[in-house]
N, C-alpha and C positions, 0 to 999 in steps of 0.2 A: 557522674555527669555523662550526659548522651552524646554520642560521638557527632561532630559536626558532619553534615552532608555536603556542604559547599566547599569551594575552593578557598583556602585561607591563605593568605600572604602574610608574612611576618617580617617586619624590618629587623635587622640584626645590629643591636647596639654594640658597638666595639670597644673593648676595654682599652683604656688610654695606653697600656703598655704594648698593645700589639698593632700599633699604628705605623710600623715599618721604621720605627727609630733605631739608630745604631747605639743609642745612649740609654741605658736601662738604670733605673734607680731601684735599689733594694735596700732593706733594713735588717741588719743583723741582729742576732738574738740579744746583743748587748743595748740595742736601741740606737746604734749608730747608722747614719744613712750614707751609703757610698754609691758612687757613680760608675757603671761598668760599661765598658765598650768591647768593641771587636768580638771575639768568639763567645765569650761568656755572655755578653748582651745577646746575642743570636741565640743562643741555647735557652736563655731565659725567655725570650720571646716566642721561640717555638713551643716551649712547654706552656707558656701563658695562652697562646692561641688554641692549643689543642684543649686545654682545660676548660677554656671559656666555652668552646662550642659544646663540649659535653655537658657542662652544667646549664648551659642554656636550653637544653632539651628538657629539663625538669621544671621550667618556670610555670608559676601558677598552678601547679598540682598538689593535691592533697595526698596523704599517706597511703590510702588505699589505691588511688591511681598510680602511684610509684610502685606499687606491688603487682599490678596487673599485666598478665600476659596479653599481648595483643597480636602476636604472630604463632606460628607452629613452634617457634623457639621458646625454651625456658627462661630466656632472658627478660629482665624487667628494668625499668629506669633505675629504681631504688638500688636493685642488685648491682646493677652496672657501676653506679657510684661507688658502692661498697667494694666491688672487685677492683676497680681502677685505684682507688684509696690504698688497698693492700699491695697491689703491683708497685706502685710508686714507693710505698714505704720500704718494702722488700728490697727493691733495687738500690734505693739510696743507702740502705744498711749494707748492701753488697759494695757498694763503691768504698764504703769506710772500713769494713770489717772482712771483706772476701767472702767466701762460701761457708765460713764457719758457723754462721747464724741462720743459714738456709737450711730447710729441710732436704733429706735425701728422697727426691721424687721417684727414684727406681725402687724404692723399698717402702712405699707406702701401703698401709693396710686399707681393709674396706672402710673401717671406722675413721681412718685419716681422710679418705676421699669424701666421706659424708661431712666432715668438718670443712673440707675444702669447698664442697658443693653449697654449704650454707653461707660462703662469701658472696655468693651469686644471688642471694635472696634478701630481701628487706623482713626481717624475722619479726614476729609479734613483740611489740616492747621496743623495737626500734622505729624512728621516726626519719622522714626524708630530712627535715631541718638538721637532725643529730648528724646522720651521715655526710651532708654537705659541711657542716661545721668540722667535722673530723678531716674531710678531704682538704679543706683549706688550711688546716693546721698542718697537715702533712706536706702539702704544696709549699707552704712557707718554710718548712725545715729543709726542703729540697732547694729551693731558692738560695737559701743561706748557705747550703752545701757549695752550690755552684759558685757563689761568691767569694768563698773562703778556701776552697780545696787548693792545696798548693800545686798540684800537677794534674792536669787533665789526661796525661798519658799514663798515669799510675794504673796497673792492671793486676787483675786477680783471675785465677782459673775458675771457670764456670762451676756451679754446684752440680752435684750428680743428678741427672733427669734424662729419661729417654729421648728427649728432643735436643739435648745439648750434645754436640760432638766432643768425645773424651779428649781431654788436654786443650780444648779451645780456651782462650783468654781473652777478656774483654776489658778495654781500658774505660776510666771513669767518662771519657767523651762519649764512646760507643753506648755504654749502659745508658746515659742521660738521652741520647738519641733514640734508643730502644723505648724508653719510658714515653717520649713525646710521640713516637710512632704507634705504640699501642694505644695510648690515649686517644688519638686521632682516630684509630680503627674502630675502638668501641664508642667514639663519638658519631660515627657513622651508623653503627648498629642502633644507638639510642634515638638518632634522628628517624629511623625508619619505624621504631617502636612508638615514638611520639605521634608521628603522622598517622599510624594505624590507630592510635588512641582516640585523637580528637580531629585530625586533619591539620594540626599545627605543623608548621615547618620552620627548620632553623634559616633557611635562604629560599628564595624563589616564589 
């Protein structure tokens, strides 16, 4: 697709769950529907809003466009969806299992880093539709966790990593806020990549 040379305005459709409501409906893995209010509803709304802005940057794109670098950065839209999916999956696992299932980032080899780098790329054989579907499934599992977790104050020590202070612990609440904030950060990256691709904007 040739880049658009004009100013493109995009109206932003808002997901129903992020309209500022304090009541949030979620479906558990058993199929039961429950109404959440208060802090858990706010957490789910924050997660939903950040995810929506990220997904919205991939609207109407094909796989090759999702693989395309549009800035000096290595980041691509398909790669960002893959990365944020892995981020959410891994931190949700941390909430349940603690650092036991996390890699030791302070002891990674060059081969480990190459595998990690592939998480930022839409590889041959992967599709944008496929990574978006996986992202939706991971998001649903996280939402179920928010709805059913007994205690948001339950905490674990962070896994070993050069960027994690030794001995620091994160509660489930702080971990969920981190997922939302990292998703929002990458949604901003994705917005720049998309505008550089064809002029389309999430807002404005």
